[in-house]
PLY file of the C-alpha trace (Angstrom):
ply
format ascii 1.0
element vertex 292
property float x
property float y
property float z
element edge 291
property int vertex1
property int vertex2
end_header
21.05 188.18 -20.24
17.96 186.15 -21.04
14.84 185.85 -18.97
14.36 182.55 -17.19
16.30 181.13 -14.28
19.40 178.91 -14.33
20.82 177.23 -11.25
22.95 180.33 -10.68
19.94 182.63 -10.91
20.69 183.81 -14.45
17.89 183.62 -17.02
17.95 181.26 -20.02
16.44 181.59 -23.49
14.71 178.20 -23.18
12.89 179.38 -20.08
11.92 182.61 -21.84
10.32 180.64 -24.68
8.45 178.45 -22.21
7.18 181.51 -20.35
6.10 183.10 -23.65
4.15 179.99 -24.65
2.33 180.06 -21.29
1.43 183.73 -21.63
-2.13 183.87 -22.98
-2.06 187.63 -23.56
1.10 187.35 -25.63
-0.20 184.42 -27.69
-3.64 185.92 -28.37
-2.22 189.39 -29.02
0.43 187.95 -31.31
-2.16 186.01 -33.35
-4.40 189.07 -33.79
-1.39 191.16 -34.77
-0.23 188.52 -37.28
-3.66 188.56 -38.96
-3.43 192.34 -39.27
0.15 192.29 -40.58
-0.60 189.36 -42.89
-3.53 191.18 -44.50
-1.34 194.23 -45.10
1.50 192.18 -46.60
-0.81 190.14 -48.86
-2.37 193.37 -50.16
0.96 194.29 -51.78
0.63 191.35 -54.19
-3.11 190.58 -54.23
-6.48 192.04 -53.30
-9.87 190.70 -54.41
-10.77 193.95 -56.22
-9.09 197.19 -57.29
-9.85 199.72 -54.55
-9.43 202.67 -56.95
-12.21 201.50 -59.25
-15.81 202.50 -58.51
-18.70 200.23 -59.51
-21.85 202.22 -58.85
-24.06 199.34 -60.02
-22.78 197.31 -57.04
-22.97 200.04 -54.41
-24.00 199.30 -50.80
-24.26 195.54 -51.31
-24.45 193.50 -48.08
-21.93 190.69 -47.55
-22.37 187.88 -50.06
-20.29 185.32 -51.98
-18.87 187.75 -54.53
-18.03 190.42 -51.95
-17.44 188.69 -48.61
-17.76 191.88 -46.56
-20.05 193.74 -48.95
-19.45 196.98 -50.85
-19.49 200.67 -49.97
-21.43 203.61 -51.44
-19.11 203.69 -54.47
-19.35 199.95 -55.09
-15.83 199.28 -53.83
-15.08 195.97 -52.13
-14.82 196.50 -48.36
-12.49 193.53 -47.78
-10.03 194.92 -50.35
-10.21 198.37 -48.78
-9.56 196.95 -45.31
-6.50 195.07 -46.60
-5.03 198.14 -48.32
-6.07 200.37 -45.41
-4.02 198.15 -43.10
-0.92 199.23 -45.03
-1.75 202.87 -44.36
-2.24 202.22 -40.66
1.02 200.29 -40.36
3.04 202.89 -42.28
1.72 205.80 -40.21
2.10 203.99 -36.86
5.58 202.59 -37.58
6.98 205.90 -38.81
5.35 207.85 -35.97
6.78 205.45 -33.37
10.13 205.65 -35.16
10.13 209.45 -34.85
9.30 209.17 -31.16
12.09 206.66 -30.52
14.80 208.32 -32.62
14.32 211.69 -30.90
12.84 210.71 -27.53
15.29 207.96 -26.50
18.47 210.09 -26.86
16.72 212.93 -25.03
15.79 210.58 -22.19
19.34 209.20 -21.98
20.76 212.73 -22.00
18.36 213.91 -19.27
19.22 210.90 -17.08
22.96 211.44 -17.58
22.55 215.10 -16.52
19.99 214.34 -13.79
19.22 217.27 -11.52
20.82 219.79 -13.85
19.26 222.68 -15.75
19.43 220.61 -18.94
17.42 217.81 -17.33
14.82 220.33 -16.19
14.58 221.94 -19.64
14.10 218.56 -21.36
11.41 217.41 -18.94
9.52 220.72 -19.02
9.68 220.58 -22.81
8.09 217.13 -22.61
5.33 218.55 -20.44
4.71 221.26 -23.03
4.31 218.73 -25.85
2.00 216.62 -23.66
-0.25 219.67 -23.33
-1.07 219.37 -27.05
-2.66 216.02 -28.03
-1.81 214.59 -31.45
-5.15 215.77 -32.85
-4.41 219.39 -31.87
-0.89 219.12 -33.30
-2.36 217.66 -36.52
-4.83 220.56 -36.81
-1.96 223.05 -36.42
0.19 221.26 -39.02
-2.77 220.87 -41.40
-3.55 224.58 -41.13
-0.03 225.29 -42.36
0.60 222.47 -44.86
-2.75 220.81 -45.62
-4.12 217.35 -44.68
-2.05 214.27 -45.62
-0.74 211.00 -44.24
2.70 212.62 -43.91
1.35 215.34 -41.66
-0.48 212.72 -39.58
2.83 210.87 -39.14
4.56 214.07 -38.01
1.75 214.96 -35.58
1.63 211.50 -33.97
5.43 211.28 -33.99
5.80 214.59 -32.14
3.39 213.37 -29.47
5.45 210.14 -29.11
8.71 211.99 -28.40
7.99 212.84 -24.73
6.57 209.35 -24.14
9.86 207.67 -25.08
11.93 210.40 -23.42
10.15 209.84 -20.11
10.26 206.03 -20.19
13.96 206.09 -21.15
14.89 208.61 -18.46
12.94 206.68 -15.82
14.63 203.38 -16.69
18.06 204.98 -16.98
17.87 206.71 -13.59
17.55 203.34 -11.85
20.82 202.19 -13.46
23.20 205.10 -12.99
24.22 204.09 -9.45
24.66 200.39 -10.24
28.09 198.83 -9.80
28.68 198.10 -13.50
28.06 201.77 -14.33
30.46 202.88 -11.59
33.04 200.47 -13.02
32.59 201.99 -16.49
33.14 205.46 -15.04
36.28 204.32 -13.26
37.47 202.93 -16.60
37.33 206.46 -17.98
34.18 206.24 -20.09
32.19 209.44 -20.54
28.47 209.88 -19.92
27.53 209.62 -23.60
29.46 206.39 -24.10
28.07 204.86 -20.90
24.53 205.83 -21.95
24.72 204.08 -25.31
26.97 201.14 -24.38
25.56 200.23 -20.96
22.33 202.10 -20.18
20.52 201.72 -23.52
20.87 197.91 -23.77
19.41 197.60 -20.26
16.33 199.72 -21.02
15.58 198.07 -24.37
12.97 195.80 -22.78
11.07 198.84 -21.53
11.30 200.46 -24.96
10.05 197.35 -26.77
6.99 197.12 -24.54
6.28 200.85 -24.80
6.85 200.74 -28.55
4.20 198.03 -28.91
1.71 200.09 -26.92
2.52 203.28 -28.86
2.13 201.34 -32.10
-1.44 200.46 -31.13
-2.12 204.06 -30.11
-0.63 205.22 -33.41
-3.11 203.09 -35.34
-5.94 204.49 -33.25
-4.68 208.05 -33.73
-4.32 207.57 -37.49
-7.90 206.29 -37.67
-9.10 209.28 -35.65
-7.23 211.80 -37.81
-8.51 210.17 -41.01
-12.03 210.17 -39.56
-11.96 213.98 -39.30
-10.23 214.34 -42.68
-6.70 215.10 -41.43
-5.05 211.78 -42.31
-4.55 209.87 -45.57
-6.45 211.45 -48.45
-8.46 209.76 -51.24
-7.94 207.56 -53.16
-5.74 205.95 -50.46
-8.01 203.75 -48.30
-8.06 204.40 -44.57
-10.02 202.68 -41.82
-10.89 205.98 -40.18
-12.22 207.50 -43.38
-14.21 204.33 -44.09
-15.95 204.90 -40.75
-16.57 208.55 -41.60
-18.03 207.61 -45.01
-20.36 205.06 -43.39
-22.15 207.56 -41.14
-24.79 208.54 -43.69
-25.59 204.92 -44.56
-25.37 203.25 -41.15
-29.15 202.78 -40.74
-29.51 200.63 -43.87
-25.91 199.53 -44.52
-24.41 198.82 -41.06
-21.73 196.59 -42.59
-19.97 199.70 -43.90
-19.22 200.78 -40.31
-19.07 197.33 -38.69
-16.06 195.91 -40.52
-13.65 198.87 -40.35
-14.69 199.36 -36.71
-13.92 195.72 -35.95
-10.58 195.99 -37.79
-9.53 198.93 -35.60
-10.83 197.28 -32.41
-9.18 193.89 -32.96
-5.88 195.36 -34.13
-5.56 197.73 -31.18
-6.70 194.96 -28.80
-4.13 192.54 -30.24
-1.26 195.02 -29.91
-2.25 195.97 -26.36
-2.49 192.31 -25.33
0.91 191.68 -26.90
2.34 194.68 -25.04
0.95 193.37 -21.74
2.37 189.93 -22.50
5.81 191.33 -23.30
5.77 193.40 -20.11
4.98 190.28 -18.08
7.69 188.34 -19.93
10.39 190.95 -19.42
9.54 191.69 -15.77
10.43 188.68 -13.55
8.50 190.18 -10.61
5.27 190.26 -12.60
5.86 186.75 -13.91
6.49 185.34 -10.44
3.42 187.12 -9.12
1.20 185.39 -11.68
2.52 181.84 -11.21
0 1
1 2
2 3
3 4
4 5
5 6
6 7
7 8
8 9
9 10
10 11
11 12
12 13
13 14
14 15
15 16
16 17
17 18
18 19
19 20
20 21
21 22
22 23
23 24
24 25
25 26
26 27
27 28
28 29
29 30
30 31
31 32
32 33
33 34
34 35
35 36
36 37
37 38
38 39
39 40
40 41
41 42
42 43
43 44
44 45
45 46
46 47
47 48
48 49
49 50
50 51
51 52
52 53
53 54
54 55
55 56
56 57
57 58
58 59
59 60
60 61
61 62
62 63
63 64
64 65
65 66
66 67
67 68
68 69
69 70
70 71
71 72
72 73
73 74
74 75
75 76
76 77
77 78
78 79
79 80
80 81
81 82
82 83
83 84
84 85
85 86
86 87
87 88
88 89
89 90
90 91
91 92
92 93
93 94
94 95
95 96
96 97
97 98
98 99
99 100
100 101
101 102
102 103
103 104
104 105
105 106
106 107
107 108
108 109
109 110
110 111
111 112
112 113
113 114
114 115
115 116
116 117
117 118
118 119
119 120
120 121
121 122
122 123
123 124
124 125
125 126
126 127
127 128
128 129
129 130
130 131
131 132
132 133
133 134
134 135
135 136
136 137
137 138
138 139
139 140
140 141
141 142
142 143
143 144
144 145
145 146
146 147
147 148
148 149
149 150
150 151
151 152
152 153
153 154
154 155
155 156
156 157
157 158
158 159
159 160
160 161
161 162
162 163
163 164
164 165
165 166
166 167
167 168
168 169
169 170
170 171
171 172
172 173
173 174
174 175
175 176
176 177
177 178
178 179
179 180
180 181
181 182
182 183
183 184
184 185
185 186
186 187
187 188
188 189
189 190
190 191
191 192
192 193
193 194
194 195
195 196
196 197
197 198
198 199
199 200
200 201
201 202
202 203
203 204
204 205
205 206
206 207
207 208
208 209
209 210
210 211
211 212
212 213
213 214
214 215
215 216
216 217
217 218
218 219
219 220
220 221
221 222
222 223
223 224
224 225
225 226
226 227
227 228
228 229
229 230
230 231
231 232
232 233
233 234
234 235
235 236
236 237
237 238
238 239
239 240
240 241
241 242
242 243
243 244
244 245
245 246
246 247
247 248
248 249
249 250
250 251
251 252
252 253
253 254
254 255
255 256
256 257
257 258
258 259
259 260
260 261
261 262
262 263
263 264
264 265
265 266
266 267
267 268
268 269
269 270
270 271
271 272
272 273
273 274
274 275
275 276
276 277
277 278
278 279
279 280
280 281
281 282
282 283
283 284
284 285
285 286
286 287
287 288
288 289
289 290
290 291
């Protein structure tokens, strides 16, 4: 089913598009996200300067015509580093959210199907245990064993995402298990696993899309934080968080070194959060009606 109303009360795709175009959060968030994604995609084929080449003669230059956002303490072009750093942020966030979804969603469906059982209790208490260790703590533990890298940052953030998706999936699924169409599927002889993936999962996808957008923004923020403390992507791979860390010593006389990566993180996370809010409003008719 789509999401606007027909004369029979069913939603239509045309109405969904109209509602999306009226949603300022969705439009603004989408535009900010497109800028971020566009910069990352363009960096695969073109950047103004090679980010692996140092030019000490041009170090700590303020923004000017040749370097629109200035240069850092190694003479590298900050705009080029931001563009390539966007790729790092996207890769880490997408893979971390993917880990959370691939493991967390089946766990949530399984817990909902076995609601009230020992298995349900074990899964939910396991989620609580993971929640007790923030991604930074998990990253420190992984780094102590395997060393700092973008891969370990992905694993750390991904592990923290698992209980998030397990909880949101279980919560959405529990509201559906007593619905008539689920009872009809059970009468037809379908087992719990088949019902979960054929009937429950499609009806909680909206929740997962919204939560995925929010976790994507948090993944970018977490990657920047891990790189800031040296636990994320390692040199020479550019990272927004490490750019901020490198700028600390020079912030009094070269504030542009901190300003531009800070703005990149702020605007990207803001855009994704606005888009998540807009999608939530779009997918939830009660919220949409309440705001008209």
